[in-house]
C-alpha positions in Angstrom: 113.2 -27.7 154.0 114.0 -27.6 150.1 112.1 -25.6 148.0 109.4 -28.1 147.4 108.7 -28.3 150.8 108.8 -24.6 151.4 106.5 -24.4 148.3 104.1 -27.1 150.2 104.0 -25.0 153.4 103.1 -22.0 152.0 100.2 -23.5 150.4 99.2 -24.6 153.5 99.2 -21.5 155.3 97.1 -19.7 152.2 94.5 -21.8 151.8 94.1 -21.8 155.6 93.2 -18.1 155.9 94.8 -16.1 152.7 94.0 -12.8 154.3 95.7 -13.8 158.0 98.7 -15.3 155.5 99.2 -12.3 153.9 98.4 -9.5 156.6 100.4 -11.5 158.6 103.1 -12.3 156.7 103.4 -15.7 157.5 103.1 -16.8 154.0 106.0 -15.1 152.5 108.4 -15.3 156.3 108.2 -19.1 154.7 110.1 -18.2 151.6 112.5 -15.5 154.4 113.1 -18.8 155.9 114.6 -20.9 153.2 116.8 -18.5 152.2 118.0 -17.6 155.2 118.9 -20.9 156.2 120.6 -21.4 152.9 122.9 -18.3 153.3 123.6 -19.6 156.9 124.4 -23.2 155.9 127.0 -21.7 153.6 128.9 -19.5 156.1 132.4 -20.9 157.0 133.8 -21.2 160.2 136.0 -18.5 160.3 132.9 -16.2 159.5 130.7 -17.5 162.1 133.6 -16.9 164.6 134.0 -13.3 163.6 130.1 -13.1 164.4 128.7 -12.8 161.2 125.3 -13.2 161.1 122.4 -14.1 158.5 119.3 -12.2 160.1 115.9 -12.0 158.8 114.0 -8.6 158.6 117.0 -6.7 159.5 117.0 -2.8 159.3 119.8 -1.1 157.5 120.0 2.7 156.7 119.5 3.2 153.0 120.6 6.8 151.1 117.6 8.8 152.7 115.8 6.4 155.3 115.9 3.0 157.5 115.2 0.2 154.9 113.7 -2.8 156.2 115.4 -5.7 153.9 113.7 -9.5 154.5 117.3 -11.4 154.9 120.7 -9.9 155.4 124.7 -11.6 156.1 126.0 -8.8 158.7 129.2 -8.4 159.7 129.2 -6.8 163.3 132.3 -4.5 162.2 131.7 -3.5 158.6 127.8 -3.9 158.3 125.8 -5.9 155.6 127.5 -8.2 153.4 124.5 -9.4 151.6 120.9 -8.0 151.1 117.9 -9.9 150.2 114.3 -8.6 149.2 111.5 -11.1 149.0 107.8 -10.6 147.8 105.1 -12.3 146.5 101.8 -11.1 144.6 98.9 -13.8 144.7 96.1 -11.4 143.2 95.3 -7.9 141.3 98.9 -8.7 139.8 98.5 -6.8 136.3 96.8 -4.0 138.7 100.2 -3.9 141.0 103.1 -5.4 139.2 104.3 -2.2 137.7 104.3 -0.1 141.0 106.0 -2.9 142.8 108.6 -2.9 140.5 109.4 0.9 140.9 109.5 0.3 144.3 112.1 -2.8 144.2 114.0 -0.4 141.8 114.1 2.3 143.9 115.0 0.2 146.9 118.2 -1.2 145.3 119.3 2.2 144.4 118.8 3.5 148.1 120.6 0.3 149.3 123.6 0.7 146.5 123.8 4.5 147.6 124.4 3.5 150.7 126.5 0.1 150.5 127.5 0.1 147.0 130.1 -3.4 147.5 127.2 -5.2 149.6 125.8 -8.1 147.1 122.1 -6.9 146.4 119.3 -9.9 145.2 115.7 -10.3 145.0 113.2 -12.8 144.9 109.5 -12.3 143.2 107.1 -15.0 143.4 103.4 -15.2 141.6 101.4 -17.7 141.2 100.5 -19.6 138.0 97.1 -18.7 138.7 95.6 -16.4 141.2 94.3 -19.0 143.9 92.4 -16.2 146.1 89.1 -16.5 145.9 87.5 -14.7 142.6 90.4 -13.7 141.6 91.1 -16.9 139.9 90.2 -16.1 136.4 92.9 -13.1 136.5 95.6 -13.7 133.6 99.0 -13.4 134.5 101.4 -12.1 131.9 104.5 -14.2 133.4 106.6 -14.0 129.9 106.4 -10.1 130.4 107.2 -10.1 134.3 110.1 -12.2 133.7 111.6 -10.0 131.2 110.9 -6.8 133.4 113.2 -8.5 136.1 115.9 -9.7 133.7 116.2 -6.0 133.1 117.0 -5.3 136.8 119.2 -7.9 137.5 123.1 -8.9 136.4 125.1 -6.1 138.2 128.9 -6.8 137.0 131.9 -5.6 135.7 135.0 -3.7 137.1 132.3 -0.6 137.6 129.7 -2.3 139.3 130.1 -0.1 142.4 128.7 2.9 139.8 125.6 0.9 138.9 122.3 1.7 140.4 119.1 0.0 140.4 120.2 -3.1 138.8 120.4 -6.1 141.3 123.6 -8.4 141.3 121.3 -11.8 141.4 117.7 -12.2 140.7 114.9 -15.4 141.1 111.5 -14.9 139.9 109.2 -17.6 141.1 106.2 -19.2 139.0 104.4 -21.5 141.3 101.5 -23.5 140.2 99.5 -23.7 143.9 96.5 -25.3 142.1 98.7 -28.8 142.4 99.0 -30.7 145.1 102.0 -30.4 145.9 102.5 -27.1 144.5 105.1 -27.1 141.2 107.6 -24.6 140.5 107.0 -23.7 136.7 111.1 -23.2 135.9 110.3 -23.7 131.8 108.4 -21.0 131.5 110.5 -18.8 133.0 113.7 -20.5 131.2 111.4 -19.9 128.0 110.8 -16.1 128.4 114.5 -15.5 129.3 117.0 -18.0 128.4 120.1 -16.0 128.7 119.3 -15.2 132.2 119.4 -17.4 135.4 116.2 -16.5 137.5 116.1 -20.1 139.0 115.3 -20.2 143.0 117.2 -23.4 143.5 120.5 -21.6 142.0 119.8 -17.9 143.7 121.9 -18.4 146.7 124.8 -20.3 145.1 124.8 -17.1 142.4 124.7 -14.4 145.4 127.6 -16.5 146.7 129.5 -16.7 143.8 128.9 -12.7 143.1 130.6 -12.3 146.7 133.2 -14.4 146.3 134.1 -12.8 143.2 133.5 -9.3 144.5 135.5 -9.7 147.4 138.5 -12.2 146.8 140.1 -11.4 150.6 136.8 -12.6 152.8 136.3 -16.0 153.5 132.7 -15.5 154.5 131.2 -18.4 151.8 131.7 -22.3 151.6 131.9 -22.9 148.0 129.3 -25.3 147.9 126.1 -26.7 150.3 126.5 -29.2 152.8 124.5 -32.5 152.2 121.0 -31.7 153.1 119.5 -34.0 155.9 
């Protein structure tokens, strides 16, 4: 499954029953599965032999309590290597976005306190226009949100282990679900943050690149994706 097929599946799930899609998480789990599959496809044979796995909905110990992480690359002997959170907001975006922003920063701090060398990533999805009944006229300030997410991505440098609350990589998805098939509005995000790559298409590649630079002695990920069937 590629990004376009994933978005089409998400659209169908949401249109069928928005309440069930959100509460049962079938909508966002489709995106979890895409990210997990892409990470799994990048594992080297050596990593597989060592028992390294890509897991969805994995529980890890944060600095103060267990944390449920949407996608994790886990070494059986050494713990989390890559940890990724995924969230969507389909309505009431202006009302709740700042609260969620605070939450994902706190989640990042908790994980990095416990696993400072793990690569951390986050994917955030907003609709171009809310498609929930009664919320279609809500205005979403995508430019502002893109710049907010840019502000918490890019943990790097020799002192990266001392940095907290900044993800290594971030992806911000703005999707027009009114179109059929859905359209990912990359240009809007690129215009908002021209100096930072927040594209979902490059997200897993960026995670892998960060990991390989950080852990030169580990042969966990291939340099490129295998050809999709």
